[in-house]
C-alpha positions as CSV (number, residue, x, y, z in Angstrom):
1,M,83.6,275.0,271.6
2,H,84.3,277.7,273.4
3,P,83.0,280.8,272.6
4,Y,85.9,283.0,274.6
5,C,88.7,281.4,272.9
6,N,90.9,283.7,269.9
7,T,90.5,279.7,267.6
8,Y,88.0,279.4,264.8
9,V,86.5,276.1,264.2
10,S,87.8,275.1,260.6
11,S,88.4,272.2,258.0
12,A,91.5,272.1,259.7
13,D,90.6,270.9,263.2
14,K,88.9,267.9,261.7
15,D,91.6,265.4,263.0
16,V,91.0,266.9,266.3
17,V,87.5,266.1,265.8
18,V,87.6,262.1,264.8
19,E,90.1,261.8,268.0
20,K,89.0,263.8,270.6
21,G,85.7,264.5,269.4
22,L,83.2,267.4,269.4
23,S,81.8,268.8,272.7
24,A,80.2,271.7,273.6
25,I,78.4,272.6,277.3
26,D,74.3,273.0,276.8
27,C,73.4,276.6,278.6
28,S,73.4,280.3,278.3
29,W,76.9,281.6,278.3
30,N,76.2,285.1,279.4
31,R,75.6,283.3,283.0
32,I,78.9,281.4,283.1
33,V,80.5,281.9,286.3
34,T,83.6,283.8,284.8
35,D,85.9,281.6,287.4
36,L,84.6,278.4,285.6
37,K,87.3,276.1,284.7
38,V,86.5,274.1,280.8
39,R,89.1,271.2,280.8
40,R,89.9,272.2,276.8
41,Y,91.7,269.7,274.3
42,A,91.7,272.1,272.1
43,A,88.8,275.0,272.3
44,R,86.9,276.6,268.9
45,K,84.6,279.1,268.9
46,L,82.5,279.6,266.2
47,P,82.2,282.5,263.7
48,F,79.2,284.7,262.7
49,L,76.1,282.5,261.8
50,L,72.4,282.9,262.3
51,A,70.4,281.1,264.4
52,A,66.9,279.3,263.4
53,N,65.7,278.0,266.6
54,P,62.6,280.1,267.4
55,T,64.0,281.7,270.7
56,H,67.0,283.4,268.9
57,Y,65.4,282.9,265.5
58,A,68.2,285.1,263.0
59,I,69.9,286.7,266.1
60,P,73.8,286.0,264.8
61,Y,76.1,284.1,267.2
62,K,72.8,283.1,269.6
63,L,72.9,279.8,268.6
64,S,71.1,276.4,270.4
65,T,74.1,273.6,271.3
66,L,72.3,272.2,268.6
67,E,73.1,274.5,265.8
68,A,76.7,274.8,267.4
69,I,77.6,271.0,267.1
70,A,76.0,270.6,263.3
71,A,77.7,273.8,262.7
72,A,80.9,272.4,263.8
73,L,80.7,269.8,261.9
74,Y,79.8,270.6,258.9
75,I,82.7,273.7,258.9
76,V,85.3,270.7,259.9
77,G,84.0,268.5,257.0
78,F,81.0,266.2,258.9
79,K,78.5,267.6,255.8
80,E,75.9,264.6,256.4
81,N,76.7,264.6,260.1
82,S,75.6,268.2,260.6
83,I,72.2,268.1,258.6
84,E,71.1,264.6,260.8
85,F,72.0,266.7,263.5
86,L,69.6,269.2,262.8
87,N,66.7,266.8,261.2
88,K,66.2,266.5,264.8
89,T,64.4,269.4,265.0
90,K,61.1,270.9,263.0
91,W,63.3,274.1,262.0
92,G,66.5,272.6,261.5
93,H,66.7,273.0,257.8
94,T,66.0,277.2,258.4
95,F,69.1,276.8,259.7
96,M,71.0,275.4,257.2
97,E,69.1,277.8,254.9
98,L,69.8,280.4,256.3
99,N,73.4,280.1,257.1
100,E,74.3,278.4,253.6
101,A,77.1,280.7,251.6
102,P,78.5,280.9,255.0
103,L,79.0,277.6,256.5
104,K,80.0,277.1,252.5
105,D,82.8,279.5,253.0
106,Y,83.7,278.4,256.7
107,L,84.4,274.6,255.0
108,N,86.4,275.7,252.7
109,A,88.6,278.0,254.5
110,R,91.9,276.0,255.4
111,N,92.2,277.5,258.5
112,S,91.0,279.5,261.1
113,D,93.2,283.1,259.9
114,E,91.3,282.1,256.9
115,V,87.9,281.7,258.7
116,A,88.2,284.7,261.0
117,K,88.4,286.9,257.9
118,I,85.4,285.5,256.4
119,D,83.8,285.9,259.3
120,A,85.0,289.7,258.9
121,L,83.0,289.9,255.7
122,Y,80.1,288.2,257.3
123,R,79.7,290.8,260.6
124,K,80.5,294.1,258.0
125,E,77.7,292.6,255.9
126,Y,75.1,291.8,258.8
127,E,75.5,295.4,260.0
């Protein structure tokens, strides 16, 4: 997961996740040094989702690393694994409740372009 790339994660990435796995850097991205080089097989970013973690509750794009991994797993088609990750916290179920509709919409999108269109609709609705 890489928030500064141009491609959204989508169900089209399922084979990549199966073959190469899924990773995220557990840090605040607004503090990353600009010259940091991250080795990327297939960099993807997450679409509009609301955080459920206590620090950034209901703030778009301020997901914890656990939320980001869980969201990516859900979007590519590993819903059960996503829920398993979220069950590690007291607020994991809240993430699913806040993002139930968008996660389902992103899961049903065929590719990054379709996810981008759905993302734009949710951003517009939220504003």
